[in-house]
Each structure stands twice: as C-alpha cells, then as structure tokens.
N, C-alpha and C positions, 0 to 999 in steps of 0.2 A: 463096751461099757465104760473101760477107762478113759476112752476119749470123751465120751459123754459127760462124765463126772468132771474131767480137766476143762471142758467147754463151759460147764455150769459154773465152777468156781470162778473162772475167769469173768465171765458175764457177770455173775453175783458180785465180785469184787469190784468191778468197775461202776456198778450202780450202788455199790455200797450196802448190799443184801448180806444179812448173816444167813449162812447156809448151812450150820452145822445139823439142824433137824432136818432139813430138807433133803440131806445127802443120804440119809438112812432110807428114805423112799423117795424117788424123783417127782413123785406126783400121788395124786389120790387120797390126800389127807383132808379131813374135815377141819373146820376152822378151829377146833379144840386141839388140833394135833393128833387125832386118833384116826383109825382105819380099822376094817374088818380083815384080820389075818386069816386067810384061806386055809393055810397048813395048820394053825393051831385050833381053828374054827371058833375064834373069839374075838372080840373087840381088843385092839392094841393101841396103846398111846405113848408117843414118843416125848411130849411136852406136858409138864405137870400144869394143871389147870389154876394157875396162880394170878391173881389179880395183879396189876403193876401198881406200884405206889403212887399216889397222886403227886404230879409235879407241881413244884412251887414256882411261881413266876417271879418271886423275890430272890435276888441274888444271895448265895450262901454266906457272903461276907465281902471285905474289900478285895480288889484285885489290883495288883501293881505289876504293869509290865516289866519293870526292871528295878533294880535296886535305886537309881536316880530318882526314879518317881517315889519309891518308898521313903527315902530321905528327905524329898521336898515336903511329903506329908508328914514327916516329923515321926514316923513310927519305927524307923530302923535303929538298931537291930531288932529283927522279930525272932522269936523261939518257936520251935515245933509245937503246935496246938493252939498258937495265938492267932487270931483273925488276921488274914492277908499273908501268913506263912504259906510257902509252897516249895517243895523240893528244887525246882528249877533256881530259885533264889539263893539256895545254899549250895555253894560250888564245892566245899570241903565235906559235905553231909554231916556236920556236927551238931545239927539241931538248931544252929543260930545262922539265920539268913540275914544278908546285907550287913555282915559285919563291918566296923570301921576299917579304914585303909590303915595298912601297916608300914 
C-alpha cells in the first residue's frame, strides 16, 4: 500500500493534481467527494460540497516584474496594501517595496 501511495503522489505531482482527498480513498468517490462506508453503514464525505468562487478575468491590480519596471511607471516606492505591491519586491520585509537606493 505504501508503494501505491508513493507512486500515486509522484504521478499526481508530475501532472499537477492535488491529491489530499484522493489519498484518503484511492478510488470509488462520487463526484461530490462522497462514498458509502461499508464499515459504518452510511454515506461518508471527504470534501465539503462548496461552490468555487467565480473567477474574474480582470487582473487584480498592476503587476510589476521588478522594481525598475515599477520605477519607470512612477509608482515606486509602494507600501503594503497598495496596488502593485508584492512581497517579492520588498527585500527587507518592512512593508515598503522598491525603496529608493541608499
């Protein structure tokens, strides 16, 4: 069984499949994530039946690949919570991205 699970995880990771609920029962789940549990004699669910939020096709805000791009756009420095801010642009994690050179 361990070899099966390890192989399943390896294959799932190669194809980018999330396998957390699938590992509980490697097969036999209905489309809602439920199955009949013979030991308990009742229907058993692994996944809550929650609708996914609608995906917006509009971008969440401006995206700057790096600080040079943000400076050219005239938005640097950016503070945490402002459009365009992201942690990758805030090297010292002080809440201010693309700070002026010192």
